N, C-alpha and C positions, 0 to 999 in steps of 0.2 A: 360282627360284634362278638366279643368274648363274653362268656357267662360271668357276670359280675356279682352274683349273689354269694357273698362270702359266708363260709360255714363258721359256726361258733366254737371251733375247736381250740381257739386261742383266748377264750374269754377269761381264763384264769390268770392271765398275765397281769402284773401289777399296774393299776391305772396311773400311779404316780410316775412310772417309767415310760409307759406306752405313749403318752401324749406329750413328752418333752418337746419344746419348740425348737428342735434342732433339725427337723426334717424340712428340707426346702428343695423344690424341683427347680433345677437350673433351667432358665428359659432357652429354648432352641427355636430360632426363627422369629419372624416378625409377629406372628400370631401370639406366641408366648410372651414376647416382650411387651406387646400392647396390653395383654391381660395383667401382667405384673405392674406395669406403669399405672394403669387404671386403679388397681388395688391399692397401690401406695398413695395415690391421690386421695382416695376415700379414707385411708388410714389417717392422713394428715387432717382431713376435715373432722373425723371422729375425735382425734386427740385434741383439736382446737375447741370443739364444741362441748365435749364432755369431760376433758381432762381425766381425773381419776375417779369420776363418778361411775364406777363400773356397772352398778345395777341399772342405772338409767341408760348407759351406753348399750347394755345388753338388750334392753327393750327395743330400741330403734334398730339395732343391727340384726336382731333375731327376726323382726318382721320383714326385713329385706332378705335375710338368709332363707326364709321359708318360701320365697318366690321361685328360685331356680329349679328346685325339685319338681314342683307342680308344672312349671312350664316345660321342662324337659320330658316329663312323663306324658303330658298332653301331646307334644309334637312327636315323640317316639311312637305313641299309640296310633296317631293318625298316619304316620309314615308306614308302620307295619300293616295297617289296614289297606292302605293304598298299594303297597308293594306285595301284599299277601304273603308275609313272611313272619317268622317267630322273632320275638324281641330279645330272647336269650337272657331274660331276667332283668333287663334294664328298667322296665316300667315299674315293677314292684319295688325295686331298689330306690328309684327316684321318688316314688310316692311315700315310701317310708321316711326318706330324708325330709320331705316336705312336712309330714306329720310330726316328725321328731323336732324340727326347728320350731313348729308352732307350739309344741309343748314347752320348749325352752322359753318362748315368749310368755305363755300363760304362767309359767313359774315365776319369772322375774317381774311380772306385773304384781304378783302377790308380795314380792320382796321390796320393790322400789316404790310402789304406789305412784305411778306417773301423774303429772299434772295435766290439766286440759291442754296446755300448750304443747307438752311432750306427746300427747295423744294426737294432736294435729300434725306434728312433725312426722309421727309414725305413718299417718294416712297419706301425707304428701310423698314421703320417701317411698312407700310401697307403690303408689300409683305411678310415679316417675320411673322407678326401677323396673317395674313389671313391663312397661312398654319398651324400655331400652333392652332389657334382657330377652324379651320375646323376639324382637327384631334381630338381635345378635345371634340367637339360636337358629333362626331361619337362615341367616347368612352363613354362619360358621358354627356348627355345634361343637367342633373341637375347641375353638376359642372360648365359647361359653363355658364348657366344662373346665378348661384350664383356669378361667377367671374364678370359678367357684373354688377350685383347688387352692388358689392363692388367697381367696377370701378366708377359707378355712384355716390356712396357715396362720393368718393374722388373728383369727378367732382363738386359736390355741394359745398364741402369745398373750392375747388380752386376758384370757381366763387364768393363765399362769400368773400374770400380774395381779389379778383379782385375788387369787389364792395367797399371794405374798401380802397383800393388803390385809387380808383376814388374819393370817398367821402373825403378823406384826402388830395387830390390834388397831389398825387404822379404819377397818371396816368391821362392824359388829358381826359376830358369828351367831346369827339368830337361828331359832329353830326352823327346820325345813318346812316349807308350805305343804299342806296336806296333799295337794295335787302332785307335788314332786315325790312324796313318799309313796303314793299309789302308783305312779307311772314307772318309777325306777325300782319299786319294791324295796324301799329303804326301811331300816328299823324305825320304830315309832319315835325314838329319841334322836333321829338324824338331825344334823345341823346344815346351815348354808354351805359350809365347807364340803360336806359330803355331796351336796347337790352340784357344786361347781366342778368337783372331780368328775362326776358323771357327765356333765355337760361337755367338759373339755375332752373326755374320751369319745363322746359322740362326734364332736367337731373333728377330731383326729381321724375318725373313721370316714367321715364325709370328705375330708381332705384327700385321703388315699384313694377313695373310690372315684372321685371326680378327676384327679390326676390320671388315674388308670383309664377312665373313659376317654379323656383327651388323647392319651398316648395310643390307645386302641384305634381311635379315629384317624390318627396320623400314620398308622401302620407300624408303630413301634411295639416291641414285645413288652408284656406286662407280667410281673411276678406277683400274683395276687396273694401269695403266701406271706409276703412281707408287709402286707397292709395291716392297719390297726384291727383289733378283733371286732367281729360283728357284735353290735350291741345286744345284750341279753333281752332287752325289752322288745326287740324285733324278731325274736325267735318264732312267735306265732305267725308273723307275716312270712318268714322263711319257710316254715313248714307247709303253709298253704299255697306257696308259689308254684 
């Protein structure tokens, strides 16, 4: 394993540029193609069910997105115990990813105010996806991380479209929820657009880390310096790692 805890020396880069949805990992081999095809299938389902209701879409997608990090951290932890070896930063990174995605969910719950039906969809989606992803990670951790990398590519695209909806007035640019202001250390007058920019930058970081993990597991070289900057809100986790 390569050390995947990225340093925050690139945090000053502009978020509008860092997370542009032009970064795509070209699939290599059956494992990557399976991950990409499964991601595209879920994208079609999300587009069909939610259309341009991006706040509600985010609620369901973020509860699913919060699963892989915790599953990966759990299995990596047990693997390292069993093999009596160091994790080289993977466990902390994956746990931070899981917490970060959970905070995305808590933020958009305040924004979109999901109905009881949507909450039921969240519960069902999480239960089904947890089982599928846990089994996939046991069979092929490389495929699991590549799948998450492609998930995050689509997440960056979705949040870019959400920004467009806000900028063009089709979605209200409401004040940022208090939980988001506290978590991302935003100014008191921050708006939803500010939050979406932060969320998109987070997703870009998770995209790069998971593609990097998948490439590492396949034996391919990884240039961590080209990854999206380490999220500022994770600095405490990095310092304690």
